[in-house]
C-alpha positions, 0 to 999 in steps of 0.5 A: 500499500506504501508503494502505491501511494507513493507512486500515485503521489509520483505521477500526481508530481510528474503531471503537474510538472507536465502541466507547467512546462506546458503552459509555460511554452504557451505563455513564451508562443504567446509572447513570440507573437505579441513581439509582431503584433504589439498590443493585438497578440496580448487581446488574443491571449485575453480572448484565448483563455476568458481573463487576464493574463496572469503572472503564473505564466513566469515563475519567480525564478532567475531564468524567467526573469532574465527571459522577461528583461530579455523581451522588453528589451527586443519591443517593438513598439512603446504599446506593447511594453506599456501592456507587459507593465500592465501584464506582469508590473507585480513580478518588476524588480528595478532591472524591470523597470530601468528596461522599460523606461530604457526601451522606451526611450529608445523607441521614443527616440527612434520613431517619434510617433511612439510617443502620442501611442502612450497611453498616460494612464498606462504610464502613469501607473508605472511612474508610480511604481518607479518612483516607489523602487527608486530609493533601493535602485542600483547607479545603472538602473538610475542612469537609465531610468533618467535617461529614457524617461528624458527622451519621453518628455524631449520635445520632438522635432515636427511634424509630432510637436512636443509630447501630449500635456497627459505625458508630461503631468505624468512625468511631472514627480519621476525626476525629482524622485530620479534626483534624490536617487541619483545623488545617493549612487553618484560616486557608484555611477560609472562615467557613462551613466554619469553621461547619461543622467547629464543628457536626462536632465539637460534634455528633459528641460528640468531644473538641475539640483545644483547640488547634483550637477556639483556631486556629478561633476566631481565624480566626472571631473575623477573618471574623466579617462574612461568617459568615449568621445560622446560623453565627454561630449555630452559633459561639457554640453550639459554644464555649458547649456544649465550656465554652472560654473564648473571650471575645473570638470573642464578643466580635465576634459580640456586636459584629456581631449588633448592627449595625444590621439584623444580626439581622433576618435570624435565625429562631427556631432561629438566635436560641436557638442563640446564646442558648444559646451565651452562655448556656453560655459565662457570657459577659456581654453585654447589649447583644446580649439587647437586640437578641436579645429584640427580634428574637425578639419580631419573629420568634415572631408570623411564625414557628411556633416548636418547643417545644424553641426556646421552652424555650431562649430563656426558659432562656438569658434566665434563666440568665443573669439578663437582665430582658426582660418582653416577650420572656417575654410573647411566648414565653408567648403562643406557649406557651399554647394548645400545650403539647400538643405540650411533651414532660415535659421541655419542660414542667418546663424551661419553667416553671423558665425562668419561675419563675428569671426571676421572670416569673409568667405566670399564664395560662401557668402555670395551663396548665402545672398543667391539662396536666402534672397529667393527664401526670405519669406521663409526667415522670421524678423531676428533671423532677416536683421541677423543675416542683413547685420552679417553683411555689413560685418563683413562689408560684403556687398551684396546689393541683391540680398540687401535690396530684397530686403528692404524691399521684403521689410518695407513691401510686406511687414510691419516694423511694428512684428520687430523686437528693438533688437532686429530692429538694431540688428537691421539698422546695424546691417543697412548703415555700411551700405553707401549711397543714400538708397536707402535713407527712408529705410533707415528714417523709418527705423529711427522713428520707430525706434524712438517710439518704443524707447518712449514707450518704455520710459512711459511704462516704467514711469507708470511703475512709479520706481523710487529706487535704483533696485525697484528700477532693476524691479520694473525693466525686468518686469517690462522686458517679460511683460512685452518682447516689443518694449524689451531693451537691451544694452547690446540694442541701445549700442548697436543702434547708436553705432548705426546711426554714427557710422551712416552719419545720417542725422536722428537727434530725437533717437539720439535724444531717446538712447541717451535716456535710457542708457543713462539708467541702464550702464551697470548692464552694458560691458565696457565693450558697450560702453565704449561704443556708446561713447564711441557713437555719441563723439563721431555723431557729434550729438552733445551729451555730457550727463550721458558722458559723465555717467559712462566715465563712471560706470567704466571706472568702477569696473576692472579693464583687465580683460577688455579688447584694446580697441573698446579701451582706444575707440573709449579714449578717443571718443571723449578726447573727440567729445572733449568731456573732461574725465581724468579718472577714465584717463588714467584707468585706461593709461594703467591698463593699457601699459601694464603687463607688456599689453601693448603688444596686443594694439595695433599699430593703429590703434597706438596712434590713435590711443597717444592722439586721445590722450594728447587731444585730451591734455591728459600726459601719461609718461609712463603710457608715452615711453609704452607706445614708444618701445611697442611703435619701435620693433613695428616701424618697418610693418608700419603701411600708412603715413598717418600713423606715424604722423599721429604719434609723432604729433601726440608726444610734440603735443605733450612735449613727452620728456624723452623726446623725438629720439624714443620714437626711433630718430632715424629709423624714423624720419626714414619711414616717414620717407619711404611712405611719402614717396609711395602712397598718395599722403593727405595734407594733415598727416603732412602737417603733423610730421611739420610740427614734429619736426619743429618739436626737434628744432625746440629740443635739439634733436638732430637725429630726429628732424626731417631730410631737408625734402620732405621738411620743405614739403611738409612746411608748404604743406602747413602753410597750403592752409587758408581760412576765411577771417572770422567776424571776430578778426574782423572786428580786432583788425578794424580796431589795429588800424582806428589805432593809426596800426596797420596790421598784416592779415593771414601771415605766414610765421618764420616756422609758417604757422599762419598767424592772424594778424602781425603788426608793428608795434614800437620797433618789434613784431608781434602776433595776433591770435585770434582764438575763437570757440574752437580754439578751446575746449568745449565750455571752457576756457581751456586751450583745445591741445592743438592751440597749445602746441600752436602757441608753444611754438610760435613763442619758442621758434618764432622771431614775433611776440605773441598776442592772444584775444580769447573770444569771451574777454572780446565779446564782452566788450561789445555789449556796451553802448556805441560810443563806450564800446570803441573805445573800450575794443581800443583800450582792450588792444592798446593794454595787449601792445603795451603787455608785450612791447612795454614803453 
């Protein structure tokens, strides 16, 4: 009996095992069929068994768990992946969840339409289970879940658009839990998992926890050698995009990338991402960009790149100010002939990048012009303004494109639809075009910009602000309220520059710019301050309040990284506007002459800087010694006489203690002779050289005196200068004649200087200079530098005594009655003569 009972039990056990095997086999067949038919197979399973599929088909054994993960990973549709979770979700651990999210992400990245086949209810259940199990997940699972979820949430391209709001809502709280779980496991993540995590948070447009970013940066810095090229690019791109400062991480990435043979593993896309990341982070890495440019040139010849990659590379190098002509030539060659593949934004962006890099590829710009002029209807207002501005920067004449833009703007669009930034860029684009063909457009833009600035001022006044802090808040509120009121410092500076550059009178616009800029100068870069001041000085638009504010703002910030040309333009503007700013000139002199910065200045910049300080009457001997040391080694490379003449005149005006020999002595004069003989020369340059020659005679510096032939030519240039006598000068001459003197009007001194009047008084020749308003610094009684130099050299080198008649003293006499006026003028002239040649 015992034996029979045992046999029965064994038979029943074998039958149960056989039944379970059959059930597992049936389930396997159904799952394989489901891979082909997706959710329909699951429905067929339900109809076949007349019940909802249960997890009993997958016993909880290690083999079935691995098999379940494999089925998820090989799924062909997002709907099937979610149906698998509905059916077997109770068996899922964090490995299954990671596989599920990875599969969903892969399918949605590969087939964008899959996002719109996802049912929010199913996704919500998956998110709930994921949030519950994430705290116990290992590092790889966390990274995979984040990467997959981000692929669902990332904005998709047309025609499918962004994922539905219901999907976005379902994913809402998941990333917060992922962030906490990742922070706890970040030290356990591999380099690849760290890059996946970064991509996930940045691509999903989520606000990333700063502590998590710091932790990932620290871990990535230690494991940078483990990162694949694509991961290195992702790291740089992610931190550049978020704007999170991680200089040590960027330094580590740069060191790793420039290692021997490391850059050869990068594709064009990774190179573009790497450059873009460093550009957005504004992290200087010249060695990296050198290696990156070389690798990109090689990759562009071997790989067919996408338009966006070419635009990104060019933009990154241009915005970082890293010169690489070979790379830009390679990009131009790759883009030329394929511009039909570029959308309107890409066309305008690549033109902007080449213009910003000052790489005027004629063939590329011609091709862009031909392509863009027939597709302007595809361009938005910003792209139209950007491409017009780019052609202006490189001064590439393309009348068909510029005319087409003008017709598009005036004929089919309303300027009211343009933002202030686009209006200023558009004005900058048309400002360089010669002639007055586009004057109506410029006038319309000026009127529109003026109106916008007035509206902004009224809106700010309506806010009723009372303090600077409130003003900044109000400005931000105005910017957020309407794009039509958003005005940046670049907008104001570029608008002023455009109309000053064109010489187009726009006094109302300049007044509104001065009013708006005076309250927002703290937002201007030093370059912006320089451009603004240069524009007002060039346009001859008086704005003393603005110049005071610009000088104060410039002095309150370090000038260490300021572009040399910006320093030159700033000094030139204040000198031209005759606006006193001694503290600003001291700051510019200190910066320009420190740490051997003079080598960064162009030759013309050095002469303009010297001219500005001389015109402003600011004698900084350290600065001028540095300019002299920088000029001497470059004498043979200077190709314009005006560069030398302006420098020489500036040294003569300030009577620099080092003397004329500091500029190179006979080497300087020999170079002047060479330039005079090889190119047309402006009369002004010859006059300046004559004044320099007089300074050499003053100081007894024989070695720097000009050769006789050139000295005579320069003196003749000064003598040939003629001017009509002013009414003030005529009144003084008439008064002298009424006293019995016979003045020689418009005489010439032995030094070559023109003299207003020369009279013989008590046996001596007396030169009389009637100094009108132009001989004095605006708003003061201080002689200009040119007037002071003339007086000094007339007194030291002339054989005549010198008398000055300032205009304000003479005008004071004219306020009396007629009879008293004549007598007062005679007494005034007699007193001047007696003071010069006493009896």
